[in-house]
MARKOL-584766 format. One record per atom (N, C-alpha, C, O): residue number from 1; residue in three letters; atom name; x, y, z negated. Coordinates in nm, 2 decimals, m for minus. Atoms other than C-alpha are relative to their C-alpha. Layout:
<recs>
pos,code,site,X,Y,Z
NUM,ALA,CA,X,Y,Z $
...
</recs>
This chain:
<recs>
pos,code,site,X,Y,Z
1,MET,N,0.06,m0.11,0.04 $
1,MET,CA,0.40,1.04,0.58 $
1,MET,C,0.07,0.09,m0.09 $
1,MET,O,0.07,0.21,m0.08 $
2,LEU,N,m0.08,m0.08,0.09 $
2,LEU,CA,0.63,1.16,0.31 $
2,LEU,C,0.11,0.04,0.08 $
2,LEU,O,0.15,0.16,0.06 $
3,LYS,N,m0.12,m0.05,m0.06 $
3,LYS,CA,0.93,1.17,0.55 $
3,LYS,C,m0.03,0.13,0.09 $
3,LYS,O,0.04,0.22,0.10 $
4,LEU,N,0.06,m0.12,m0.08 $
4,LEU,CA,0.72,1.40,0.79 $
4,LEU,C,m0.01,0.11,m0.06 $
4,LEU,O,0.03,0.21,m0.01 $
5,LEU,N,0.02,m0.15,0.05 $
5,LEU,CA,0.62,1.64,0.55 $
5,LEU,C,0.13,0.04,m0.07 $
5,LEU,O,0.14,0.17,m0.08 $
6,THR,N,m0.15,m0.03,0.05 $
6,THR,CA,0.99,1.65,0.40 $
6,THR,C,0.06,0.07,0.12 $
6,THR,O,0.09,0.19,0.11 $
7,GLU,N,m0.08,m0.05,m0.11 $
7,GLU,CA,1.14,1.69,0.74 $
7,GLU,C,m0.04,0.13,0.04 $
7,GLU,O,0.04,0.22,0.07 $
8,GLU,N,0.08,m0.11,m0.05 $
8,GLU,CA,0.88,1.97,0.85 $
8,GLU,C,m0.02,0.09,m0.11 $
8,GLU,O,m0.08,0.20,m0.09 $
9,GLY,N,0.02,m0.11,0.10 $
9,GLY,CA,0.90,2.15,0.52 $
9,GLY,C,m0.13,0.03,m0.05 $
9,GLY,O,m0.16,0.14,m0.11 $
10,LEU,N,0.14,m0.01,0.04 $
10,LEU,CA,0.55,2.09,0.44 $
10,LEU,C,m0.01,m0.06,m0.15 $
10,LEU,O,m0.10,0.00,m0.21 $
11,LEU,N,0.00,0.03,0.12 $
11,LEU,CA,0.61,1.91,0.09 $
11,LEU,C,m0.06,0.09,m0.09 $
11,LEU,O,m0.16,0.06,m0.15 $
12,GLU,N,0.03,m0.09,0.10 $
12,GLU,CA,0.60,2.21,m0.13 $
12,GLU,C,m0.11,0.08,0.04 $
12,GLU,O,m0.20,0.11,m0.05 $
13,PRO,N,0.11,m0.07,m0.02 $
13,PRO,CA,0.36,2.40,0.05 $
13,PRO,C,m0.15,m0.07,0.00 $
13,PRO,O,m0.25,0.00,m0.01 $
14,LEU,N,0.09,0.09,0.01 $
14,LEU,CA,0.12,2.11,0.05 $
14,LEU,C,m0.04,m0.02,m0.14 $
14,LEU,O,m0.16,m0.03,m0.18 $
15,ARG,N,0.00,0.01,0.17 $
15,ARG,CA,0.19,2.07,m0.35 $
15,ARG,C,m0.06,0.13,m0.05 $
15,ARG,O,m0.13,0.13,m0.15 $
16,SER,N,0.04,m0.11,0.05 $
16,SER,CA,0.11,2.43,m0.37 $
16,SER,C,m0.15,0.03,0.02 $
16,SER,O,m0.22,0.08,m0.07 $
17,CYS,N,0.14,m0.01,m0.02 $
17,CYS,CA,m0.22,2.43,m0.19 $
17,CYS,C,m0.10,m0.09,m0.10 $
17,CYS,O,m0.20,m0.06,m0.15 $
18,ILE,N,0.09,0.08,0.11 $
18,ILE,CA,m0.36,2.15,m0.40 $
18,ILE,C,0.01,0.05,m0.12 $
18,ILE,O,m0.10,0.08,m0.18 $
19,GLN,N,m0.01,m0.07,0.12 $
19,GLN,CA,m0.23,2.29,m0.71 $
19,GLN,C,m0.11,0.12,m0.02 $
19,GLN,O,m0.17,0.15,m0.13 $
20,SER,N,0.09,m0.12,0.00 $
20,SER,CA,m0.43,2.60,m0.62 $
20,SER,C,m0.13,m0.03,m0.03 $
20,SER,O,m0.21,0.06,m0.07 $
21,GLY,N,0.14,0.03,0.02 $
21,GLY,CA,m0.75,2.41,m0.65 $
21,GLY,C,m0.08,m0.04,0.13 $
21,GLY,O,m0.20,m0.06,0.13 $
22,ILE,N,0.08,0.03,m0.11 $
22,ILE,CA,m0.84,2.34,m0.29 $
22,ILE,C,m0.05,m0.15,m0.01 $
22,ILE,O,0.03,m0.24,m0.05 $
23,PRO,N,0.04,0.13,0.01 $
23,PRO,CA,m1.06,2.04,m0.28 $
23,PRO,C,0.07,m0.11,0.10 $
23,PRO,O,0.09,m0.09,0.22 $
24,THR,N,m0.11,0.10,m0.09 $
24,THR,CA,m0.86,1.72,m0.17 $
24,THR,C,m0.07,m0.12,m0.02 $
24,THR,O,m0.14,m0.15,m0.12 $
25,LEU,N,0.06,0.13,0.01 $
25,LEU,CA,m0.98,1.38,m0.09 $
25,LEU,C,0.14,m0.09,0.05 $
25,LEU,O,0.20,m0.07,0.16 $
26,ALA,N,m0.11,0.09,m0.03 $
26,ALA,CA,m0.69,1.12,m0.10 $
26,ALA,C,m0.03,m0.14,0.01 $
26,ALA,O,m0.08,m0.20,m0.09 $
27,THR,N,0.05,0.15,m0.02 $
27,THR,CA,m0.75,0.77,0.04 $
27,THR,C,0.13,m0.07,0.02 $
27,THR,O,0.22,m0.02,0.09 $
28,CYS,N,m0.10,0.09,m0.01 $
28,CYS,CA,m0.51,0.48,0.02 $
28,CYS,C,0.16,0.06,0.02 $
28,CYS,O,0.21,0.09,m0.09 $
29,ALA,N,m0.14,m0.07,0.01 $
29,ALA,CA,m0.16,0.64,0.12 $
29,ALA,C,0.00,0.12,m0.05 $
29,ALA,O,0.11,0.17,m0.10 $
30,GLY,N,0.00,m0.12,0.08 $
30,GLY,CA,m0.29,0.97,0.01 $
30,GLY,C,0.01,m0.02,m0.15 $
30,GLY,O,0.09,0.05,m0.22 $
31,MET,N,m0.01,0.02,0.13 $
31,MET,CA,m0.34,0.83,m0.31 $
31,MET,C,0.14,m0.03,m0.07 $
31,MET,O,0.18,0.01,m0.18 $
32,ILE,N,m0.14,0.03,0.03 $
32,ILE,CA,0.01,0.71,m0.32 $
32,ILE,C,0.09,0.16,m0.01 $
32,ILE,O,0.17,0.20,m0.09 $
33,LEU,N,m0.07,m0.13,m0.01 $
33,LEU,CA,0.14,1.05,m0.21 $
33,LEU,C,m0.05,0.09,m0.14 $
33,LEU,O,0.04,0.15,m0.19 $
34,MET,N,0.05,m0.08,0.12 $
34,MET,CA,m0.07,1.21,m0.51 $
34,MET,C,0.05,m0.06,m0.13 $
34,MET,O,0.06,0.02,m0.22 $
35,ALA,N,m0.02,0.08,0.13 $
35,ALA,CA,0.04,0.96,m0.79 $
35,ALA,C,0.14,0.08,m0.06 $
35,ALA,O,0.23,0.15,0.00 $
36,GLN,N,m0.13,m0.07,0.05 $
36,GLN,CA,0.31,1.07,m1.03 $
36,GLN,C,0.11,m0.11,0.01 $
36,GLN,O,0.23,m0.08,0.03 $
37,HIS,N,m0.11,0.12,0.01 $
37,HIS,CA,0.49,0.73,m1.04 $
37,HIS,C,m0.05,m0.10,0.13 $
37,HIS,O,m0.17,m0.14,0.13 $
38,VAL,N,0.02,0.11,m0.10 $
38,VAL,CA,0.52,0.50,m0.72 $
38,VAL,C,0.09,m0.10,m0.01 $
38,VAL,O,0.21,m0.08,m0.03 $
39,GLN,N,m0.07,0.12,0.01 $
39,GLN,CA,0.64,0.14,m0.74 $
39,GLN,C,m0.01,m0.08,0.12 $
39,GLN,O,m0.11,m0.06,0.19 $
40,SER,N,0.02,0.11,m0.09 $
40,SER,CA,0.72,m0.14,m0.50 $
40,SER,C,m0.01,0.04,0.16 $
40,SER,O,m0.10,m0.01,0.23 $
41,PRO,N,m0.12,m0.05,0.07 $
41,PRO,CA,0.93,0.04,m0.36 $
41,PRO,C,m0.05,0.14,m0.07 $
41,PRO,O,m0.15,0.20,m0.04 $
42,ALA,N,0.02,m0.13,0.05 $
42,ALA,CA,0.97,0.35,m0.58 $
42,ALA,C,0.01,0.10,0.12 $
42,ALA,O,0.09,0.08,0.21 $
43,GLN,N,m0.02,m0.09,m0.08 $
43,GLN,CA,0.93,0.67,m0.38 $
43,GLN,C,m0.04,0.13,m0.05 $
43,GLN,O,m0.12,0.13,m0.15 $
44,ALA,N,0.04,m0.12,0.06 $
44,ALA,CA,0.91,1.05,m0.44 $
44,ALA,C,m0.14,0.02,0.05 $
44,ALA,O,m0.18,m0.05,0.14 $
45,SER,N,0.16,m0.02,m0.01 $
45,SER,CA,0.54,1.18,m0.44 $
45,SER,C,m0.03,0.15,m0.03 $
45,SER,O,0.06,0.22,m0.07 $
46,LEU,N,0.04,m0.14,0.06 $
46,LEU,CA,0.36,1.50,m0.51 $
46,LEU,C,m0.02,0.01,m0.13 $
46,LEU,O,m0.01,0.12,m0.19 $
47,GLY,N,0.03,0.00,0.15 $
47,GLY,CA,0.30,1.40,m0.87 $
47,GLY,C,m0.11,0.08,m0.04 $
47,GLY,O,m0.10,0.14,m0.14 $
48,LEU,N,0.12,m0.10,0.06 $
48,LEU,CA,m0.04,1.58,m0.89 $
48,LEU,C,m0.09,m0.09,m0.09 $
48,LEU,O,m0.16,m0.03,m0.18 $
49,LEU,N,0.10,0.11,0.07 $
49,LEU,CA,m0.23,1.27,m1.03 $
49,LEU,C,0.06,m0.07,m0.12 $
49,LEU,O,0.16,m0.15,m0.09 $
50,ASP,N,m0.05,0.07,0.11 $
50,ASP,CA,m0.15,1.14,m1.37 $
50,ASP,C,m0.02,m0.16,0.01 $
50,ASP,O,m0.07,m0.21,m0.09 $
51,ILE,N,0.03,0.14,m0.02 $
51,ILE,CA,m0.15,0.77,m1.24 $
51,ILE,C,0.16,m0.05,0.05 $
51,ILE,O,0.24,0.03,0.10 $
52,SER,N,m0.09,0.07,m0.08 $
52,SER,CA,0.11,0.51,m1.15 $
52,SER,C,m0.06,m0.08,0.09 $
52,SER,O,m0.16,m0.13,0.05 $
53,VAL,N,0.03,0.10,m0.09 $
53,VAL,CA,0.06,0.30,m0.85 $
53,VAL,C,0.09,m0.08,0.06 $
53,VAL,O,0.19,m0.03,0.10 $
54,VAL,N,m0.08,0.09,m0.10 $
54,VAL,CA,0.20,m0.01,m0.67 $
54,VAL,C,m0.06,m0.01,0.12 $
54,VAL,O,m0.17,m0.05,0.14 $
55,ARG,N,0.03,0.00,m0.14 $
55,ARG,CA,0.21,0.02,m0.32 $
55,ARG,C,m0.05,m0.16,0.05 $
55,ARG,O,0.02,m0.26,0.01 $
56,ASN,N,0.02,0.14,m0.04 $
56,ASN,CA,0.03,m0.30,m0.16 $
56,ASN,C,m0.03,m0.07,m0.11 $
56,ASN,O,0.02,m0.18,m0.12 $
57,GLY,N,0.01,0.04,0.13 $
57,GLY,CA,m0.08,m0.37,m0.51 $
57,GLY,C,m0.10,m0.14,0.01 $
57,GLY,O,m0.08,m0.23,m0.06 $
58,TYR,N,0.10,0.11,m0.04 $
58,TYR,CA,m0.37,m0.61,m0.36 $
58,TYR,C,0.05,m0.09,0.08 $
58,TYR,O,m0.03,m0.18,0.11 $
59,GLY,N,m0.07,0.11,m0.10 $
59,GLY,CA,m0.13,m0.80,m0.14 $
59,GLY,C,0.02,0.07,0.14 $
59,GLY,O,m0.02,0.18,0.16 $
60,PRO,N,m0.03,m0.04,m0.13 $
60,PRO,CA,m0.02,m0.76,0.22 $
60,PRO,C,m0.12,0.01,0.09 $
60,PRO,O,m0.23,m0.01,0.04 $
61,GLN,N,0.12,m0.04,m0.10 $
61,GLN,CA,m0.24,m0.69,0.54 $
61,GLN,C,m0.10,m0.12,0.00 $
61,GLN,O,m0.22,m0.10,0.03 $
62,ILE,N,0.08,0.10,m0.01 $
62,ILE,CA,m0.37,m1.05,0.53 $
62,ILE,C,m0.11,m0.01,m0.10 $
62,ILE,O,m0.22,m0.08,m0.07 $
63,HIS,N,0.10,m0.01,0.10 $
63,HIS,CA,m0.55,m0.98,0.20 $
63,HIS,C,m0.11,0.12,0.01 $
63,HIS,O,m0.20,0.15,m0.07 $
64,SER,N,0.10,m0.11,0.00 $
64,SER,CA,m0.72,m0.68,0.31 $
64,SER,C,m0.13,m0.03,0.03 $
64,SER,O,m0.16,m0.14,0.09 $
65,GLY,N,0.12,0.04,m0.04 $
65,GLY,CA,m1.07,m0.66,0.34 $
65,GLY,C,m0.12,0.08,m0.08 $
65,GLY,O,m0.09,0.18,m0.16 $
66,VAL,N,0.09,m0.09,0.06 $
66,VAL,CA,m1.42,m0.52,0.22 $
66,VAL,C,m0.05,m0.07,m0.12 $
66,VAL,O,m0.09,m0.19,m0.12 $
67,HIS,N,0.06,0.06,0.13 $
67,HIS,CA,m1.51,m0.57,m0.15 $
67,HIS,C,m0.09,0.11,m0.07 $
67,HIS,O,m0.10,0.23,m0.04 $
68,ARG,N,0.09,m0.09,0.09 $
68,ARG,CA,m1.75,m0.44,m0.40 $
68,ARG,C,0.06,0.07,m0.09 $
68,ARG,O,0.13,0.01,m0.17 $
69,VAL,N,m0.07,m0.08,0.09 $
69,VAL,CA,m1.64,m0.14,m0.60 $
69,VAL,C,m0.14,0.02,m0.10 $
69,VAL,O,m0.26,0.04,m0.07 $
70,GLU,N,0.11,m0.01,0.13 $
70,GLU,CA,m1.82,m0.13,m0.95 $
70,GLU,C,0.01,0.15,m0.02 $
70,GLU,O,0.12,0.21,m0.03 $
71,GLY,N,0.02,m0.13,0.04 $
71,GLY,CA,m1.95,0.23,m1.01 $
71,GLY,C,0.03,0.03,m0.16 $
71,GLY,O,m0.01,m0.05,m0.24 $
72,ALA,N,m0.03,m0.04,0.14 $
72,ALA,CA,m1.84,0.40,m1.35 $
72,ALA,C,m0.04,0.14,m0.02 $
72,ALA,O,m0.03,0.21,0.08 $
73,LEU,N,0.04,m0.14,0.04 $
73,LEU,CA,m1.96,0.73,m1.52 $
73,LEU,C,m0.11,0.05,0.09 $
73,LEU,O,m0.12,0.16,0.12 $
74,GLY,N,0.12,m0.07,m0.09 $
74,GLY,CA,m2.28,0.74,m1.31 $
74,GLY,C,0.02,m0.01,0.13 $
74,GLY,O,m0.07,0.01,0.21 $
75,PHE,N,m0.04,0.02,m0.17 $
75,PHE,CA,m2.10,0.68,m0.97 $
75,PHE,C,m0.08,m0.14,0.04 $
75,PHE,O,m0.09,m0.24,m0.04 $
76,PRO,N,0.07,0.12,m0.03 $
76,PRO,CA,m2.31,0.41,m0.78 $
76,PRO,C,0.11,m0.12,0.03 $
76,PRO,O,0.22,m0.08,0.06 $
77,ASP,N,m0.07,0.09,m0.06 $
77,ASP,CA,m2.17,0.08,m0.69 $
77,ASP,C,0.01,0.01,0.17 $
77,ASP,O,m0.08,0.06,0.23 $
78,CYS,N,0.00,m0.04,m0.13 $
78,CYS,CA,m2.05,0.08,m0.32 $
78,CYS,C,0.11,m0.11,0.06 $
78,CYS,O,0.17,m0.18,m0.02 $
79,GLU,N,m0.10,0.07,m0.08 $
79,GLU,CA,m1.83,m0.10,m0.07 $
79,GLU,C,0.13,0.07,0.01 $
79,GLU,O,0.14,0.19,0.02 $
80,GLY,N,m0.12,m0.07,m0.02 $
80,GLY,CA,m1.48,m0.04,m0.04 $
80,GLY,C,0.09,m0.10,0.11 $
80,GLY,O,0.11,m0.22,0.11 $
81,VAL,N,m0.09,0.05,m0.11 $
81,VAL,CA,m1.25,m0.11,0.27 $
81,VAL,C,0.12,0.02,m0.04 $
81,VAL,O,0.18,0.13,m0.04 $
82,PHE,N,m0.13,0.00,0.08 $
82,PHE,CA,m0.91,m0.22,0.10 $
82,PHE,C,0.08,m0.05,0.13 $
82,PHE,O,0.05,m0.16,0.18 $
83,ILE,N,m0.10,0.02,m0.09 $
83,ILE,CA,m0.61,m0.21,0.36 $
83,ILE,C,0.13,0.03,m0.05 $
83,ILE,O,0.18,0.14,m0.05 $
84,ARG,N,m0.14,m0.01,0.05 $
84,ARG,CA,m0.28,m0.28,0.20 $
84,ARG,C,m0.03,0.09,m0.12 $
84,ARG,O,0.05,0.18,m0.13 $
85,ALA,N,0.04,m0.10,0.09 $
85,ALA,CA,m0.44,m0.09,m0.09 $
85,ALA,C,0.09,0.02,m0.13 $
85,ALA,O,0.15,m0.08,m0.17 $
86,PRO,N,m0.08,m0.02,0.11 $
86,PRO,CA,m0.25,0.08,m0.39 $
86,PRO,C,m0.07,m0.03,m0.13 $
86,PRO,O,m0.18,0.00,m0.14 $
87,LEU,N,0.08,0.03,0.12 $
87,LEU,CA,m0.33,m0.06,m0.74 $
87,LEU,C,0.05,0.12,m0.08 $
87,LEU,O,0.16,0.16,m0.07 $
88,VAL,N,m0.01,m0.11,0.08 $
88,VAL,CA,m0.36,0.21,m0.99 $
88,VAL,C,0.04,m0.07,m0.15 $
88,VAL,O,m0.02,m0.17,m0.19 $
89,GLN,N,m0.03,0.06,0.13 $
89,GLN,CA,m0.18,0.14,m1.33 $
89,GLN,C,0.00,0.15,m0.08 $
89,GLN,O,0.00,0.26,m0.03 $
90,GLU,N,m0.01,m0.11,0.11 $
90,GLU,CA,m0.18,0.39,m1.66 $
90,GLU,C,m0.03,0.13,0.04 $
90,GLU,O,0.04,0.23,0.06 $
91,PRO,N,0.05,m0.13,m0.03 $
91,PRO,CA,m0.42,0.64,m1.56 $
91,PRO,C,0.00,0.09,m0.13 $
91,PRO,O,m0.02,0.05,m0.25 $
92,GLY,N,m0.03,m0.10,0.12 $
92,GLY,CA,m0.37,0.96,m1.79 $
92,GLY,C,m0.14,0.02,m0.06 $
92,GLY,O,m0.24,m0.04,m0.01 $
93,PRO,N,0.11,m0.03,0.07 $
93,PRO,CA,m0.63,1.09,m2.03 $
93,PRO,C,m0.10,0.08,0.07 $
93,PRO,O,m0.22,0.07,0.04 $
94,GLU,N,0.09,m0.09,m0.07 $
94,GLU,CA,m0.76,1.34,m1.79 $
94,GLU,C,m0.06,m0.05,0.13 $
94,GLU,O,m0.13,0.01,0.21 $
95,ILE,N,0.04,0.08,m0.14 $
95,ILE,CA,m0.82,1.08,m1.50 $
95,ILE,C,m0.15,m0.05,m0.01 $
95,ILE,O,m0.17,m0.15,m0.08 $
96,GLU,N,0.14,0.07,m0.02 $
96,GLU,CA,m1.20,1.01,m1.45 $
96,GLU,C,0.00,m0.11,0.10 $
96,GLU,O,0.03,m0.10,0.22 $
97,ILE,N,0.02,0.11,m0.08 $
97,ILE,CA,m1.25,0.66,m1.34 $
97,ILE,C,m0.15,m0.03,0.04 $
97,ILE,O,m0.24,m0.07,m0.03 $
98,LEU,N,0.17,0.02,m0.05 $
98,LEU,CA,m1.56,0.64,m1.12 $
98,LEU,C,m0.01,m0.12,0.07 $
98,LEU,O,m0.12,m0.15,0.12 $
99,GLY,N,0.01,0.15,m0.06 $
99,GLY,CA,m1.49,0.29,m0.96 $
99,GLY,C,0.10,m0.10,m0.02 $
99,GLY,O,0.22,m0.06,m0.02 $
100,THR,N,m0.11,0.10,0.02 $
100,THR,CA,m1.31,m0.03,m1.03 $
100,THR,C,m0.05,m0.11,0.09 $
100,THR,O,m0.17,m0.13,0.14 $
101,TYR,N,0.01,0.11,m0.07 $
101,TYR,CA,m1.25,m0.34,m0.85 $
101,TYR,C,0.08,m0.11,m0.09 $
101,TYR,O,0.20,m0.08,m0.12 $
102,GLN,N,m0.05,0.13,0.06 $
102,GLN,CA,m1.15,m0.67,m1.04 $
102,GLN,C,0.05,0.07,m0.16 $
102,GLN,O,0.13,0.01,m0.23 $
103,GLY,N,0.00,m0.06,0.14 $
103,GLY,CA,m1.14,m0.43,m1.36 $
103,GLY,C,0.11,0.11,0.02 $
103,GLY,O,0.15,0.17,m0.08 $
104,ASP,N,m0.11,m0.09,m0.03 $
104,ASP,CA,m0.88,m0.20,m1.21 $
104,ASP,C,m0.04,0.14,0.04 $
104,ASP,O,m0.13,0.12,0.12 $
105,PRO,N,0.05,m0.09,m0.07 $
105,PRO,CA,m0.94,0.17,m1.12 $
105,PRO,C,0.04,0.00,0.14 $
105,PRO,O,0.15,m0.03,0.18 $
106,VAL,N,m0.03,m0.02,m0.16 $
106,VAL,CA,m0.97,0.23,m0.73 $
106,VAL,C,m0.06,0.14,0.04 $
106,VAL,O,m0.02,0.20,0.14 $
107,LEU,N,0.07,m0.13,m0.06 $
107,LEU,CA,m1.19,0.54,m0.73 $
107,LEU,C,0.01,0.09,m0.13 $
107,LEU,O,m0.05,0.07,m0.23 $
108,ILE,N,m0.01,m0.08,0.11 $
108,ILE,CA,m1.07,0.83,m0.96 $
108,ILE,C,m0.02,0.14,0.05 $
108,ILE,O,m0.02,0.17,0.17 $
109,ARG,N,0.01,m0.14,m0.03 $
109,ARG,CA,m1.11,1.22,m1.00 $
109,ARG,C,0.08,0.07,m0.09 $
109,ARG,O,0.09,0.03,m0.21 $
110,HIS,N,m0.07,m0.08,0.09 $
110,HIS,CA,m0.89,1.48,m1.14 $
110,HIS,C,m0.06,0.15,0.03 $
110,HIS,O,m0.01,0.21,0.13 $
111,GLY,N,0.02,m0.15,m0.07 $
111,GLY,CA,m1.06,1.84,m1.12 $
111,GLY,C,m0.06,m0.02,0.14 $
111,GLY,O,m0.16,m0.09,0.16 $
112,ARG,N,0.03,m0.01,m0.13 $
112,ARG,CA,m1.09,1.89,m0.74 $
112,ARG,C,0.05,m0.09,0.08 $
112,ARG,O,0.03,m0.09,0.20 $
113,ILE,N,m0.05,0.10,m0.07 $
113,ILE,CA,m0.90,1.60,m0.65 $
113,ILE,C,m0.09,m0.13,0.00 $
113,ILE,O,m0.14,m0.17,m0.11 $
114,VAL,N,0.07,0.14,0.02 $
114,VAL,CA,m1.08,1.27,m0.56 $
114,VAL,C,0.09,m0.08,0.07 $
114,VAL,O,0.15,m0.04,0.17 $
115,ALA,N,m0.10,0.10,m0.06 $
115,ALA,CA,m0.87,0.97,m0.48 $
115,ALA,C,m0.05,m0.15,m0.01 $
115,ALA,O,m0.10,m0.20,m0.11 $
116,ALA,N,0.05,0.14,m0.03 $
116,ALA,CA,m0.94,0.62,m0.36 $
116,ALA,C,0.10,m0.09,0.06 $
116,ALA,O,0.17,m0.06,0.16 $
117,SER,N,m0.07,0.09,m0.05 $
117,SER,CA,m0.75,0.31,m0.32 $
117,SER,C,m0.03,m0.06,0.13 $
117,SER,O,0.05,m0.10,0.20 $
118,PHE,N,0.05,0.05,m0.12 $
118,PHE,CA,m0.98,0.21,m0.04 $
118,PHE,C,m0.03,0.11,0.10 $
118,PHE,O,0.00,0.22,0.07 $
119,HIS,N,0.02,m0.10,m0.10 $
119,HIS,CA,m1.09,0.39,0.27 $
119,HIS,C,m0.16,0.01,0.02 $
119,HIS,O,m0.22,m0.06,0.10 $
120,PRO,N,0.16,m0.03,0.00 $
120,PRO,CA,m1.45,0.53,0.22 $
120,PRO,C,m0.05,0.05,0.15 $
120,PRO,O,m0.16,0.03,0.20 $
121,GLU,N,0.02,m0.05,m0.14 $
121,GLU,CA,m1.42,0.71,0.57 $
121,GLU,C,m0.03,m0.11,0.09 $
121,GLU,O,m0.09,m0.08,0.20 $
122,LEU,N,0.02,0.12,m0.10 $
122,LEU,CA,m1.45,0.34,0.73 $
122,LEU,C,m0.14,m0.05,m0.02 $
122,LEU,O,m0.18,m0.16,0.04 $
123,SER,N,0.13,0.05,0.05 $
123,SER,CA,m1.79,0.29,0.58 $
123,SER,C,m0.11,0.13,0.02 $
123,SER,O,m0.09,0.25,0.00 $
124,GLU,N,0.09,m0.09,m0.05 $
124,GLU,CA,m2.11,0.45,0.70 $
124,GLU,C,m0.08,0.06,m0.13 $
124,GLU,O,m0.12,m0.02,m0.22 $
125,ASN,N,0.08,m0.07,0.09 $
125,ASN,CA,m2.29,0.70,0.47 $
125,ASN,C,0.07,m0.02,m0.16 $
125,ASN,O,0.00,m0.03,m0.26 $
126,HIS,N,m0.07,0.05,0.11 $
126,HIS,CA,m2.03,0.63,0.19 $
126,HIS,C,m0.04,0.10,m0.13 $
126,HIS,O,m0.03,0.23,m0.11 $
127,PRO,N,0.03,m0.13,0.11 $
127,PRO,CA,m2.12,0.81,m0.16 $
127,PRO,C,0.14,0.07,m0.03 $
127,PRO,O,0.14,0.18,m0.08 $
128,VAL,N,m0.12,m0.08,0.02 $
128,VAL,CA,m1.75,0.90,m0.19 $
128,VAL,C,0.00,0.11,0.07 $
128,VAL,O,0.05,0.21,0.01 $
129,MET,N,m0.01,m0.09,m0.11 $
129,MET,CA,m1.78,1.11,0.11 $
129,MET,C,m0.11,0.12,m0.04 $
129,MET,O,m0.10,0.23,m0.01 $
130,GLU,N,0.09,m0.11,0.04 $
130,GLU,CA,m2.10,1.29,m0.05 $
130,GLU,C,0.06,0.04,m0.12 $
130,GLU,O,0.02,0.16,m0.14 $
131,LEU,N,m0.05,m0.04,0.10 $
131,LEU,CA,m1.89,1.32,m0.37 $
131,LEU,C,0.09,0.10,0.02 $
131,LEU,O,0.10,0.20,m0.06 $
132,PHE,N,m0.09,m0.10,m0.04 $
132,PHE,CA,m1.63,1.49,m0.20 $
132,PHE,C,m0.07,0.14,0.06 $
132,PHE,O,m0.06,0.25,0.01 $
133,LEU,N,0.08,m0.13,m0.04 $
133,LEU,CA,m1.86,1.73,0.00 $
133,LEU,C,m0.05,0.06,m0.13 $
133,LEU,O,m0.02,0.18,m0.14 $
134,HIS,N,0.03,m0.09,0.10 $
134,HIS,CA,m2.01,1.82,m0.33 $
134,HIS,C,0.11,0.08,m0.09 $
134,HIS,O,0.08,0.18,m0.15 $
135,THR,N,m0.12,m0.07,0.05 $
135,THR,CA,m1.66,1.90,m0.46 $
135,THR,C,0.02,0.12,0.06 $
135,THR,O,0.04,0.22,m0.01 $
136,VAL,N,m0.01,m0.12,m0.09 $
136,VAL,CA,m1.62,2.12,m0.17 $
136,VAL,C,m0.11,0.12,m0.02 $
136,VAL,O,m0.08,0.23,m0.05 $
137,ASP,N,0.12,m0.10,0.01 $
137,ASP,CA,m1.97,2.30,m0.20 $
137,ASP,C,m0.12,m0.06,m0.05 $
137,ASP,O,m0.19,m0.11,0.03 $
138,PRO,N,0.12,0.07,0.05 $
138,PRO,CA,m2.25,2.18,m0.44 $
138,PRO,C,m0.12,0.03,0.08 $
138,PRO,O,m0.21,m0.05,0.07 $
139,ASN,N,0.11,m0.03,m0.09 $
139,ASN,CA,m2.48,2.34,m0.18 $
139,ASN,C,m0.02,m0.09,0.12 $
139,ASN,O,m0.12,m0.10,0.18 $
140,ILE,N,0.00,0.08,m0.12 $
140,ILE,CA,m2.38,2.10,0.08 $
140,ILE,C,m0.05,m0.16,m0.03 $
140,ILE,O,m0.13,m0.21,0.04 $
141,ALA,N,0.07,0.14,0.03 $
141,ALA,CA,m2.45,1.76,m0.08 $
141,ALA,C,m0.02,m0.01,m0.16 $
141,ALA,O,0.04,0.05,m0.24 $
142,SER,N,0.01,0.03,0.15 $
142,SER,CA,m2.58,1.63,m0.42 $
142,SER,C,0.08,m0.08,m0.04 $
142,SER,O,0.13,m0.16,0.04 $
143,ASP,N,m0.11,0.05,0.04 $
143,ASP,CA,m2.36,1.48,m0.65 $
143,ASP,C,m0.06,m0.14,m0.01 $
143,ASP,O,m0.16,m0.15,m0.08 $
144,PRO,N,0.06,0.14,0.04 $
144,PRO,CA,m2.41,1.08,m0.63 $
144,PRO,C,m0.02,m0.04,m0.12 $
144,PRO,O,m0.10,m0.13,m0.14 $
145,ARG,N,0.00,0.05,0.15 $
145,ARG,CA,m2.36,1.04,m0.98 $
145,ARG,C,m0.14,0.06,m0.06 $
145,ARG,O,m0.18,0.02,m0.17 $
146,GLN,N,0.13,m0.04,0.06 $
146,GLN,CA,m2.70,1.22,m1.03 $
146,GLN,C,m0.11,m0.06,0.07 $
146,GLN,O,m0.23,m0.04,0.04 $
147,SER,N,0.12,0.08,m0.09 $
147,SER,CA,m2.90,1.01,m0.77 $
147,SER,C,m0.07,m0.11,m0.09 $
147,SER,O,m0.16,m0.18,m0.03 $
</recs>
């Protein structure tokens, strides 16, 4: 993804667009792309979220699976489909942690950016999708933290 964005000259336009405040949902590799620091291996990123991530932080493909995400800050518990998921480390002070797995942040928000280590789009009627829709337009969906 990073190679394609760089080769096509889209990295900086994408960064500018997200910095302008467009609602953004970043799942799994998208979270890696948004992180300030990426490890295992180190790589360039957009640096828009004050987090460090470890690629495949929960193990290789064989360790992928569906796990319970514990909600925080009023966000409900939900399922998370983890596929070679990034492990979030060192979230900055402005990062809202909305969900955890094994005590680690896996669902975060900063402004109009929602990021997940897992794939909410692979689950039916996932509250992360409702949260993102609410971020886009509060009239479209209710905030799942208020349910």
